[in-house]
N, C-alpha and C positions, 0 to 999 in steps of 0.2 A: 495566405493571411499575413499582414504585416505586423510583427510582435515586437516590442521592446521589453527587454528582460533587464530589469534594475538589481544589479548585485551578481558577481562573478564568484560566488562561494559554492559550496558543495551542491545546494539545491539549484542554484541559477546555472551553473555548468551543466548539472545533469539534466536539467529541462532543456537546454540549448542543445545538447546531443541528441535528445530524444526528438526534438522539433526540426532540426536543421536539414535532415535528410527527407522530410515530409512535404516539400513544396512550399516552405513558410520562409519570407524573408525575416531574418532574425538579426535584431541589433542589440548588443550586449553592452551595458554600461556598469562602470565601476571606478573607484578611485585609485585602483591599484593596478598600474599599467603592467607590472611583471604577470599577474593572473590573467589579465585580457592577452597577453602576448602568448602564453602557453595554449590558451584555448584557441586562438586565432590560427595557431599552427597545426592545430588538429582538425578544426572545422571551418566550413565554408560560409562564415558570418562576417557581421561588421561590428567593429568595437569602437566606444567612446570611452575615453578617459575623463573623469570628473564625478563631483557630487550629485548623485542620482535626483535629488529634490530640487536642484536649481533649474530655474526656468530656461536658462541659456543652454544647459546641457541637454534638457529635455527637446529643446528646439532643435538642437545640432542632431539629436538622435533621430529626429522625424516624427515627433509626437503628434504633430498636425495632421499627418496622414496614417498614422497608426490605427490598426484595429483593436489592439490590445496594449495594456501596460500591466506588466507583471512585476510587481515590487517585491522582490525576495532579498532585499540586503539584511544584514545584521541587526539592523536597528528598526525597531517598531515605528519610531517617530519619523525618521526618513521615509519608510515606506508610507506612511499616513499622508505626509506633506506632500509626497511626489504624486499620489493619487488626486489629492486636492488641486495641485497645480496643473496636472493633466486634464481636469475636469474643468477647471475654471479659465485656463488660457487656451486648451487647445481641442476642447470637447471631445477627448479620446471615449469611444463609446463602451468599452470593457476595461474596467479596472480591477485587479486582483492584488491582494495584498497578504503578505504573511505577517501574522501578528501572533507574539509569544506572551506578552504579558497578561495575566489573568484580569488585572485591574481593567485593561481596556476590553477585553472580550466579554466582561460581564455586563457591559453597559450596552443594551441593545439600541438605544436612541442615538449613541455616538455615531454610528456609522450609516444613518439615513442620508438621502440625497441631499438634503437641506444643511446637514451638518458636514459630516466627512464622507464624501461620495465614493465609497467603495462598494462595488458591485458582489465581490466574493471575498470572503475572510478564510484563510488558511491557517491553522494552527498546527504546526508540526508536533508540538509536544502532546496536544490533545490526541493528534491521529495516533501518534505512537503509543500512547497509554491505552487507548481503546484496542489496539491490535494486540498488544500484549495481553490484555484481559481476555480477550476471545481465545488466545492461544492456550491461557490457564484454563478456560472453561471447558476447552476441548482438549483433553490429554492426548498425547500421541501425535496431534496435527503438527505440521510443518507451516501450514498458512491456513488461515480461516478467512474468507472472503465473501461479503454479503452482497447480493442484487436485489433490486426491487424492493427497497426498504427492508430487507431481511427475509423477504417471501422465499427467496432462493439462496443457497449458499453453497460455496465450493470449499472443500477441504483437501490438502494436499498430505498424503500419508507415504512413508518410506517402508518399502517391502523388505522383510528381514527373514532371514533363513528359520528362525523360530516362529514366525508368523504363519497365517493361513493363505497369504497370497503368492507367494513364491512357487512357480512351476505349474501355475493354473492359466488356463486361457480365460478370457473374458466370459465366454460362453460358459465355462466351467463354473466360474465365479457366481454366475447368476443363480445356480443350484445351491450355493452356500449363503447367499443373500436373498432367500425367497421373500415374495410379496412386498418388496421395497422399489419404489420407483426412483430409478437413480441411472447416470451415466458416467463412464470413465471418459472424460472429455480429452485428456492429453496425459502422456506419460513422457518422463524426462529420463534418459538411459545415456549414461556416459557423455552428459552435456549436450546431447542431441533430442530434440523434440520429436515425438512420435504420436501422429493421430491415429489412435487405434481402431481395430475392428474386432469381429467376434473371436477371430482365430488368434489374436495377438497374445502371447504367453508373457506373464509377469516374471521378471527376473530380480534376483537379489540386488539391493539397492536402487531399484527403480523407485522414482518419486511419482505417485499416482494421484491425479486430481479427479475426485468424485464430486459430481453436482447433483442436487436434488433439492427438495425442500428441506426447512429446518428438521422437521420431523424425521425425514428418511435419513439424514446426515446424523442425526443423533443415534439413529438405529444401527448404522453402519458402523460407527465408531464403537458403540457398545458390543456388536459383535466381533468385529475385527480386534479390538482393543481389549478383550474380555478379561484377559490376565492381568491387566493394569489396576492397581488399586486406586481409588479415587484421591485427588490432590488434596492436601489439607494444610500443610506448612509452608508457607512462602518467606523466603529471605532475601531482602532488597539491598543492594549495595548502591549507595548515592540518593541523598535527600534533596536533590535539585528538583526541578518543575515535574520531570517525569516520575521520578521516583516517589516524591510526595503524593502526586495525584494517583499514582498506582495504588499506593499504600491507603488512601482514601476510598478508592473504589473496593477494595479487597476486604479490609480490615473488619467488615461485619459478616463476612461469610468464610473467612480463613484465618489461622493463627499465622500473624505477619510479624516479623521483625525487619528493622530498617536499621542499616549501619551507614554512618555518616561520619567523616574524618573531622570535618570543620566543627568545633564546639558551637559556634553560633548558630549554624544550620541545623545541627542536632537538637538543640534547645528550641529552636522555632518548630521544628518538626514534631517535638515531644509535646509542645503547646498545641499545634494543629490536629493532632491525631488522637482518637479516642481510644481505639482498641489495640493500637500498635505498639510493640515494644521497641524503643528507640535507644540505640545504643551508638556511643561515640568512640569510633576506633577505626582501624585500617581494615578494609575488606580482604587484603591480601596478608594478615596476620595470621598465620595458620593456629597458632596458639589460641586466638580470640574465635576463629571459626569452630574449632574442636570444642571449645568451651559452651559454644552457643549450639551444640548439637548439628553441626552440618551434616553428620552421617544420617541424620533423621529428617533431614529437610526434602520436603517433595521437589520444591522449585527455587533455584537461585538465579536471581535476575541482576546482572551487574549493568548499572544505569548511571555511570558517572560522565562526566564530559570528555574523559580520556580512553581512547581506544585501547591503548596498551594496558591501563589499568584494568579495565574491563576484561580483556582477554586472559591477562594474568591470574585476576581474582577467579574468573569462571574455571579455568584450567585447575586452579587449586582446589575449589569447591568440589570439583567432579572428582578429582584424586581422593579427596577426604570422605567421599560417598554421597554427595549430592545426587539425588535421583535424576534429575534433569537441570541442566544451566542454559541460560540464556544470556547474550551479551549485546549490548548497543553498540555498534561500530559504523563509523562514519565512512572510513576509507573502503572503497570497494574492493581494492587488491587484497586487504585482510579478510574480507568475508569469505572469498572462495578459498582461502588459505586455512582458515580456522573451522568452517562449518562441516559438520559430519565427521570430523576427526576428534577431538575432545568436546568441544562446544557443540550442543544440540542444535540450536538456534541462534543465528547471528540476524540481529535486527537493524535493518538500514533506514534510518530516518528519512534519506533522500526517496528511497522506493516508495515509502508509505505517503510521502507528500506529492511526489510527482504523479500517483495515479489520481489524486483529487485535483490537482492542476489540470491535467490532461484531459479530464471530463467537459471542462469549460473551455478547451481549445480545439478539440475535435469538431470536424464539420458534420452535418446531419445532426438528428436529434439523439446525440449521444451522451447518457446521462451518468455512467459509471465506467471507469477505467481502472483495471487492476494489473498491476505489474506480476507476471508469475516468474517464480524462480530467478528473482533478483533481476528482473528485465529482460530475460531471454525470450519471453513471449508475452502477450497480452491477452486479458478477458475483457471483452466490451460489451456493455449492456446499451443497446439502441432502441427507440421506439419507432415502430412502424407506423408512419402516416400516410394518408392518401387513399386512393383506390385503384383498382386494377389498371386503370389507364395512367394514372399519375405516378405510381409506385413501381419500383423494381422488384419488390418483395411481396406486397400484399395481393392475396388472392392465389399465390403460387405455393407449391409444395416444396418443402426443404430440399427435395431432390431435383426439383427443375431451376431452382436458383443458381446462376452462374457464380459460384464462391471462388476467390482467389485460391492457388494451390496452397496447401497447409492451413487451410481455414476452415472450420466447422461451426456448425450452429449447435450449440451444447444442450440447451434448453430454452423454453418460451414460458414467460409469466403471463397469464391472461387472467385479468381480474385477481382472485385469490388463489387460482390454480396455478401450478407449476407442471408443464408438460415437457416431457425429454424430447429432444431434438430427432425425430426420426424421419426418414425421408418421404413419408405419406402425410405428414403433418402439414396442413395449410396454415400460412401466416394470416392472420386478420389484422385490420387497422387496429392501432393501439396497443398491439401486442409487444411486451417488453423482450426483445430477443437478445440472447445471451450468446455471444459468439467467441471462440478462441482462435487467435490469430498467431500461429506458431512463427511466422517471419514477419517481423514489423514492417519490411518494405511494402507490404501489401495493405497496411493500415487504411492508405487513402482510397483505395479501391473499395474496402469494406464500407467506409464512410459514405462514399457515393451511391452505395446501394441504397441508404437511407436518406437521401436527399429527395426532396419530393419535387416532380416536375411542374412545370409552369402552368399545366392544365388544371392542376389541383386549386380549388378555391374553399 
């Protein structure tokens, strides 16, 4: 696939890194030659220096022959104009744009083909906000991922010495979780992915990914995390787009406090929020945190625009007694450095955004892509089409499908039912198949399994 990525920032560079090794022809456009130079030294792709929305720049990038334009610059307006130019002058088939401003997103008529012809809108702030909300709603989870419009769900839990998981094989764990339909799809141990079997024994610090229906996942969390008290009080540091949206989503069901250093932003937040206590102050101010009962706060979320500020305030909040701390961190190098040390969950806007983008780029009918453990592996939801003669999967049992090494079918969503991926399960047409790909170099092989042959009408 020939893809033009507009913007060499965190998201653009991350998407390029994900796609460049998957037999895609990638051209990266940015007006910062230094940023392009850094990326071109690491990856085999083409770079163009210039303003992403200018017709001459798009022409030079090959927009006439491109299959897709992915506009992820830091400017909503540049992204929108670039998609308009690509549609009008070059007839580019698929146009995806990152849009941040709520004023634009709230107008559904704005992005119709006869207006601004953007096929897919990506809002990083909204994706991150929804992701954090799920983590708060599922205490103890490191990741919460939805498939088939929420019919199936995957959660990542960390095994601790004080919990009920360590030292038990998956077969033994079945006895502790009776009458629940679930599967442990993948385990991460010492940064290595393990596709487990019944004899696999869970060790301390393993990150374990359970998959099942939403009802099953709720039961599992209730049993495994039975000692944890329900979350009630939330403190949010940062009154920007993400912090403000999260407070709006949570304030009716939780006790929410929002800290914002900028007086104007704090005033705006106080006017916009109904049931949230808004404080103007520094989230790294130890005295302020103590005054606001940080030691009785269930979740502290550091969501400012500065990684360093988020890390410092989260570490301080944890030291002062916050039960759980989350920090929004853009730099990938920082995430591995801080997570599981003092900060409970490091949230990467890039990983949240990339999954949404990849679902529109993958071949075959791939509808959902989730990055597992910060991109170490992928969970893919693909729809099986065709029949026994035109499809490589329809009509076959899972055990008979030639899956790439390190790949497993974790679950199948058929209508309203969630079926666990067992060797004797037969895949039917229109099943939503959820696969775990532990080695991303095999993604193209997985996609090809769900591409219908020419005999299918």
